[in-house]
C-alpha positions in Angstrom: 31.6 10.7 2.1 29.3 7.8 2.9 29.0 8.6 6.6 28.1 12.2 5.8 25.4 11.1 3.3 24.0 8.7 5.9 23.7 11.4 8.5 22.1 13.8 6.0 19.8 11.1 4.7 18.8 10.2 8.2 18.1 13.8 9.2 16.0 14.2 6.0 14.2 11.0 6.7 13.2 12.1 10.2 11.9 15.4 8.7 10.0 13.6 6.0 8.1 11.3 8.4 6.8 14.2 10.6 3.0 14.5 10.2 1.6 17.4 8.4 -1.0 19.8 10.0 -4.0 18.3 8.2 -5.3 14.8 8.5 -7.2 12.7 6.0 -10.9 13.3 5.4 -11.5 9.6 5.0 -12.6 7.7 8.1 -10.1 5.5 9.9 -10.8 1.8 10.6 -10.7 0.9 14.3 -7.8 -1.4 15.1 -10.1 -4.0 16.7 -12.1 -4.1 13.4 -8.9 -4.7 11.5 -7.8 -7.4 13.9 -11.1 -9.2 13.5 -10.8 -9.8 9.8 -7.1 -9.8 8.9 -5.3 -13.0 7.8 -1.6 -13.6 7.4 -0.6 -12.5 3.9 -3.0 -9.6 3.8 -1.6 -6.3 2.5 -2.6 -3.2 4.5 -2.6 0.0 2.5 -2.3 3.2 4.5 -3.1 6.8 3.7 -0.3 8.5 5.6 -0.3 12.1 6.7 3.4 12.8 6.7 5.5 14.9 4.3 6.8 11.9 2.5 3.2 10.5 2.2 2.3 13.7 0.3 5.1 13.1 -2.2 4.2 9.4 -2.7 0.5 10.2 -3.2 1.4 12.9 -5.7 3.8 10.7 -7.7 1.4 7.7 -7.7 -1.8 9.7 -8.1 -3.3 7.6 -5.4 -4.8 7.8 -1.9 -2.3 5.2 -0.6 1.2 6.2 0.5 2.3 3.1 2.5 1.9 -0.7 2.5 2.6 -3.3 5.2 2.1 -7.1 5.3 0.1 -8.7 8.1 2.0 -11.7 9.4 -0.1 -12.3 12.6 0.9 -12.7 16.2 2.7 -16.0 15.8 5.3 -15.0 13.2 8.1 -14.6 15.7 8.6 -10.9 15.5 10.7 -9.0 18.1 7.8 -7.6 20.2 4.7 -9.6 21.3 2.3 -7.0 19.9 4.0 -6.8 16.4 1.8 -8.3 13.7 2.9 -6.3 10.6 6.1 -6.0 8.7 6.9 -2.7 7.0 9.8 -0.7 5.7 10.2 2.5 7.7 12.3 5.5 6.5 14.2 5.8 9.7 14.3 2.3 11.2 14.3 0.2 8.0 12.4 -3.1 7.8 10.7 -3.7 11.1 7.7 -5.3 12.9 4.9 -3.0 14.2 1.5 -3.4 15.9 -1.9 -2.0 15.2 -1.1 1.2 17.1 1.2 2.2 14.3 -1.8 2.8 12.0 -4.4 4.0 14.6 -6.4 6.9 13.3 -5.3 6.5 9.7 -7.4 5.5 6.7 -6.5 2.0 5.6 -7.6 -0.7 3.2 -7.1 -4.5 3.3 -6.0 -6.2 0.0 -6.2 -10.0 0.3 -4.3 -12.3 -2.1 -6.8 -14.9 -3.3 -6.2 -18.7 -3.4 -3.2 -18.9 -1.1 -2.8 -22.3 0.6 -1.5 -22.5 4.2 1.9 -23.5 2.7 1.9 -20.4 0.5 1.1 -18.1 3.4 3.8 -19.7 5.5 6.4 -19.2 2.7 5.3 -15.6 2.2 5.5 -14.8 5.9 8.8 -16.5 6.4 10.3 -14.6 3.4 9.3 -11.1 4.7 10.2 -11.9 8.3 13.7 -12.8 7.1 14.0 -9.2 5.7 13.8 -7.6 9.2 16.7 -5.3 9.7 17.2 -4.3 6.1 17.7 -0.5 5.8 15.5 1.8 3.8 17.0 2.9 0.6 18.1 6.5 1.4 18.6 7.3 -2.2 14.8 7.1 -2.4 14.6 9.6 0.5 16.6 12.1 -1.6 14.5 11.4 -4.7 11.2 11.8 -2.8 12.3 14.9 -1.0 12.9 16.6 -4.3 9.2 16.6 -5.1 8.4 18.7 -2.1 10.3 21.9 -2.9 7.7 22.5 -4.4 6.0 19.5 -5.9 6.9 19.8 -9.6 4.6 19.0 -12.6 6.0 15.5 -13.4 4.2 14.0 -16.4 2.0 11.0 -15.4 3.9 8.5 -17.5 7.1 9.2 -15.6 5.8 9.1 -12.1 6.1 5.3 -11.6 9.8 5.6 -12.5 10.3 8.4 -10.0 9.3 6.0 -7.2 11.8 3.4 -8.6 14.8 5.7 -8.4 17.3 4.6 -5.8 20.6 3.0 -5.2 19.5 -0.4 -6.3 21.3 -1.9 -3.3 19.6 -5.3 -2.6 20.2 -4.9 1.2 17.8 -1.9 1.2 14.1 -1.6 0.6 11.1 0.7 0.4 7.6 -0.4 1.5 5.9 -1.5 -1.7 9.0 -3.0 -3.3 9.5 -5.1 -0.1 6.0 -6.5 -0.4 6.4 -7.1 -4.2 9.6 -9.1 -3.5 7.7 -11.3 -1.0 4.9 -12.0 -3.4 7.3 -12.7 -6.3 9.1 -15.2 -4.1 6.0 -17.4 -4.1 5.1 -16.5 -7.7 2.0 -14.7 -6.9 0.9 -12.0 -9.5 0.4 -8.4 -8.6 0.3 -6.5 -11.9 2.2 -8.6 -14.4 2.9 -7.4 -17.9 0.8 -9.5 -20.2 1.4 -9.4 -24.0 -0.1 -11.5 -26.7 2.0 -13.7 -29.0 1.4 -16.1 -31.8 1.0 -19.6 -30.5 3.3 -22.3 -31.8 0.5 -24.3 -33.4 1.3 -25.4 -37.0 -2.3 -26.2 -37.8 -3.6 -22.9 -36.3 -1.3 -20.1 -37.4 -3.6 -17.3 -36.3 -4.0 -18.6 -32.7 -2.8 -16.2 -30.1 -1.8 -16.8 -26.5 -0.9 -14.6 -23.5 2.7 -14.3 -22.4 3.2 -13.2 -18.8 6.3 -11.2 -17.7 7.2 -10.3 -14.1 7.3 -6.6 -13.5 10.5 -5.6 -11.6 9.8 -5.2 -7.9 11.3 -1.7 -7.9 8.4 -0.4 -10.1 5.6 -1.3 -7.7 3.8 1.3 -5.6 1.2 0.9 -2.8 -1.7 1.6 -5.2 -0.8 -1.5 -7.3 -2.2 -3.8 -4.7 -5.4 -1.9 -4.8 -5.5 -2.0 -8.6 -4.5 -5.6 -8.9 -7.2 -8.0 -10.2 -5.7 -10.7 -8.0 -6.3 -9.1 -4.6 -9.7 -8.9 -3.0 -10.7 -5.7 -1.2 -11.8 -6.6 2.3 -13.9 -4.1 4.2 -14.2 -4.9 8.0 -17.5 -3.1 8.3 -19.1 -5.4 5.8 -17.3 -8.6 6.9 -18.6 -8.2 10.5 -22.2 -7.9 9.3 -23.8 -4.7 8.1 -27.4 -3.6 8.4 -28.3 -0.1 7.4 -31.7 -0.4 9.1 -29.8 -0.3 12.4 -28.6 3.2 11.8 -30.0 5.9 14.0 -30.2 9.2 12.2 -30.3 12.6 13.9 -33.9 13.7 14.3 -34.8 16.6 12.1 -32.3 15.8 9.3 -34.1 15.9 5.9 -34.7 12.6 4.2 -32.7 12.2 0.9 -35.9 12.8 -1.2 -36.8 15.9 0.7 -33.3 17.2 0.5 -33.2 16.7 -3.3 -36.6 18.4 -3.7 -35.4 21.3 -1.6 -32.3 21.7 -3.9 -34.4 21.5 -7.0 -36.9 24.2 -5.8 -34.0 26.5 -4.7 -32.2 26.2 -8.1 -35.4 26.8 -10.1 -36.4 29.9 -8.0 
């Protein structure tokens, strides 16, 4: 039965990663712009255009459907051009280069305060995961939400992403990255609850108690929403001056355009 399930899961995975007919309306970041600002340990969020991307974006109510970790050119990956580690539906955990995300809308999320030792541990952990297989149970789970996409209540959608076999030798993209950051005790979206402090002289004193959220519950959007990751925009990092923009001659100025809309609506 297992070989049959693997064949069916593999065929379904290949179907799910096929791009859909329409692309994102958001502008892509050129690979050279990404390369100029990325640092080892940065998370690259990707707005995919495949069938499975549509399911993930629906379930997470987010722009982002994929996440990869930038490890840099010196991390010892299989091919010289590989600088990211990701979990792919068909090939499992692998190294890829900038060409994998060319033409796609991306966002850089940078963990703040990492030392050189922290980055080294993070990179070594995720590189050690190369070869792990994608959790094909998640493939079946995600595929269910495309025939057609059902009205799953918002409070249940995070759990839908977490469905799977639970096999520790398998991974999906966001859980892989969550495991890596948990390995160095870096927070993403911890569960924080107040509790009464153990202070005899101050019985009303409250303190925060932090709990690690299980890695299977993380989605790509969590790195964007996390207060512990800085959003890095290559256009601004390289220096941005709006005075240097050359606008098409004859286009109305914003004030003129607003006045024209006002006069049209009042006519």
